[in-house]
C-alpha positions, 0 to 999 in steps of 0.5 A: 499500499505504501509502495502504491502511494509513492508510485502515485506521488511520483507520477503526479510530480512528474505530470505536474513538470510536464504541464508546466513545460507545454506552452499554451498557442498564445504563448507560443505565438507571444515567443515567436514574435519576440524571436521574429523582433530579434531577428529583424533588430539583427538584420538592421544591426547588420545592414546598419554595420555593412553601411557604416562599412561602405561609407568608410571605403567611400571616404577612403577612396575620395581621401586617396583621390585627393591625395593623388590630385594634390600630389599630381598638382604639385608636379604641374606646379613644379614642372611650371616653374622648372619651364618658367626658369629655362625660359628666362634662362634662354631668354637671358641667353638670347640677350647676352648673344644679340647685340643691341640694336638701335632703331633709327627713324628712316629719312626720305630722300629725293631723287637726284642725278647726282653722282658725287662720291658718297651718294648711296644705294637705295631700295626703289618702292614698287606701287602695285597696281591693282586691276579693277575686277571687270563686271560683265552684263547682258545685253539688257544690263543684267550682271552675269553671275557665271563665265560667259562661257556657258551662258548665251550663246554656248550652245548651238544648234544644226540645221536639223535642230540638234546640239552640235559643237564644231572644231575647224582648225588648220594643221600647220601644214600636216598631210592628212595622213599625218593628221589622221595618225595624230586623231586615231591616236588620241581617239584610242586613248580617249575611250580608254579613259577612267570614267569610260563605260563603253566608248570604242572607235566605231567606223574609219574611211581612208579610202579617200585620201584626200578626206579620211574620216574617223568615227567615235561613240562616247559612253562615258560618266560625267562626274558633277561632283564627287566626295567620300559620301556621295557621287554625282554623275550621269551616263552620257553618250555622244558621236564624235567624227573627224574628218581629215584632208591636208592641213585641215582637221573638222571635228564634230560633236553631236548627238548627245544623250544623258542617261541620270540616275536610272532607276530612281524617281529623279532620274531621266533620260534625254537628249541634250536639246531637252537638257542643256539649251538656253530654255532649260539650262540658263536661267530666265535672265540668262546670266547664270545656270539653271539649278537643275540642268545647269551642271549639265551644260557645265559638264558638256561644255567642258568636256568639249573644250577638253577634247577639242583645245587637246586635238588643236594642240596636237595637230598644230605642233 
């Protein structure tokens, strides 16, 4: 009986201790909240510590940069001082090595024909006459804005109403055969120029010794403007026909056709009559080249002049 009673007491004590160790839900929630608050505080402390370390590192970096800048400024100052001393040294050396020059005002001397002993040489004063630029005007008195060679009268039409340029020149007594060889060699090089597309010597006729003919079909680029980023040019076709006799060369440039920007909305293919004549290529006042077709007129005249002038020099040698 006594043993049973002792056992009951021990069991009651154990149950009491166990009951004290078991937390209610409210107590568990309260405990969890406390642990969460402690964790938050620990996290905030860690963040503050990290931020402080970052600020400290930035401050050290700024300080280092400031020290570096200060050192560079000191170096530049020392370099400037050195250069200043060097300049002063060079100046002093120059002053010591070059004798002082005394400036004496020049006195005006009258021209004299005396040849007495003691007369000195004088430097003559040349007065340069500035030629006044002549202002050219049209027949109506309008001031020209372009070289007259590109304006009214520069483009001539033949009996068929076609643009035609003609060269007639003597050949310094050369025979027809000599002139033929000169012209043929020139045209053989002309058709191989760097702007060539499909030029060729089409026909020759030497059956008549008194009148020999060379017909050349030109197909080349007329370049109006060229830069690293743009190229403005037109394919241009025309015929050169040389009629040769003793001591004489007759050369015609005709059947000119422009093929500009083929395949583009701004492109066109037109004969010279619709492009470079006065109606299309000159302004209303006839004192300047038109904006659109003016460059074609200029390019054609320049090319004509180049060919005609070259052949004239060659046959007149």
